C-alpha positions in Angstrom: 0.0 0.0 0.0 1.3 3.4 -0.9 1.2 6.6 1.2 1.7 8.8 -1.8 1.3 12.5 -0.9 2.1 14.2 -4.2 0.5 13.6 -7.6 1.3 14.5 -11.1 1.7 18.2 -11.8 -0.6 19.9 -14.4 0.2 23.5 -15.0 -1.9 25.9 -17.1 -1.7 29.7 -17.6 -4.1 31.7 -19.6 -5.8 28.6 -20.8 -2.6 27.0 -22.3 -1.2 23.8 -20.8 2.6 23.6 -20.3 5.0 20.7 -19.8 6.6 20.7 -16.3 9.5 18.8 -14.7 7.0 17.4 -12.1 8.0 19.7 -9.3 5.9 22.7 -8.0 5.0 24.6 -5.0 1.8 26.3 -3.7 1.8 29.1 -1.2 -1.6 29.9 0.3 -2.8 33.4 0.8 -2.5 33.9 4.5 -0.9 36.0 7.2 2.9 35.7 7.3 4.3 36.1 10.7 7.8 37.3 11.6 9.2 36.8 15.1 10.9 39.9 16.6 12.6 40.6 20.0 12.2 44.0 21.7 15.0 45.8 23.7 13.8 44.0 26.9 14.4 40.6 25.3 10.7 39.8 25.0 9.6 38.0 21.8 6.6 39.2 19.8 5.6 39.0 16.2 4.2 41.1 13.3 1.8 39.9 10.7 1.6 40.8 7.0 -0.7 39.6 4.3 0.9 37.2 1.9 -0.3 36.7 -1.7 -1.1 33.2 -2.9 1.5 31.8 -5.4 2.2 28.9 -7.7 5.8 28.0 -8.6 6.7 25.5 -11.3 9.5 24.7 -13.6 8.4 24.6 -17.2 10.1 22.6 -19.9 11.1 24.7 -22.9 9.8 22.9 -25.9 9.3 24.0 -29.6 6.5 26.5 -29.8 6.8 27.7 -26.2 6.7 31.6 -26.2 8.9 32.3 -23.2 8.2 36.0 -23.3 4.4 35.4 -23.3 4.8 33.2 -20.2 7.1 35.5 -18.3 5.3 38.8 -19.3 1.9 37.4 -18.1 -0.4 39.7 -16.1 -4.0 39.4 -15.2 -4.1 35.8 -16.3 -5.3 32.6 -14.6 -2.8 30.1 -13.4 -4.0 26.6 -12.5 -2.1 23.8 -10.8 -3.9 20.5 -10.2 -3.2 17.1 -8.8 -0.1 18.4 -6.9 -1.2 17.4 -3.4 -2.6 14.1 -4.5 -6.0 15.0 -3.1 -7.4 15.9 -6.6 -8.0 19.5 -5.8 -7.4 22.4 -8.2 -5.4 25.4 -7.0 -6.3 28.4 -9.1 -4.8 31.9 -9.1 -7.1 34.6 -10.4 -5.5 37.9 -11.5 -2.2 36.1 -11.7 0.9 38.0 -12.5 4.4 36.5 -13.2 6.8 37.7 -10.6 9.9 35.5 -11.4 13.1 36.5 -13.1 12.3 35.0 -16.5 15.6 33.1 -16.7 15.9 30.0 -18.9 18.6 27.4 -18.3 19.8 26.5 -21.8 21.5 23.2 -21.0 18.4 21.7 -19.3 15.7 23.6 -21.2 14.0 24.6 -18.0 12.1 27.8 -17.2 11.3 28.5 -13.5 8.1 30.5 -13.2 6.3 32.0 -10.2 2.9 33.5 -10.3 1.2 35.5 -7.5 -2.6 36.2 -7.4 -5.9 35.6 -5.6 -5.8 31.9 -4.5 -8.9 29.7 -4.9 -9.1 26.0 -4.0 -11.7 23.7 -5.4 -12.6 20.1 -4.9 
């Protein structure tokens, strides 16, 4: 019996499907906490809203418009099957916030999109 947590990665942006290397990351929109220490040595924290994000590594294949992928704004990014629970993680109003660097020898393009996170069953 398998205790598989992850599943296959399916990545779409703006309605187009892209080939991935199988790795990805989802960051949920929530409050991010940072621990601080005051001058008396007491620990406290601050909170700051964090945007939802989807990170993936796309494979550069013939026909892939690298500039269209990395210049994307106000699109919809979808990652599904990643957690093995069959849920779809959707970013609305997604904007690419990565560096737009391609690794020529491996043909990989790391992308990161931030936006309004939705989770559906």
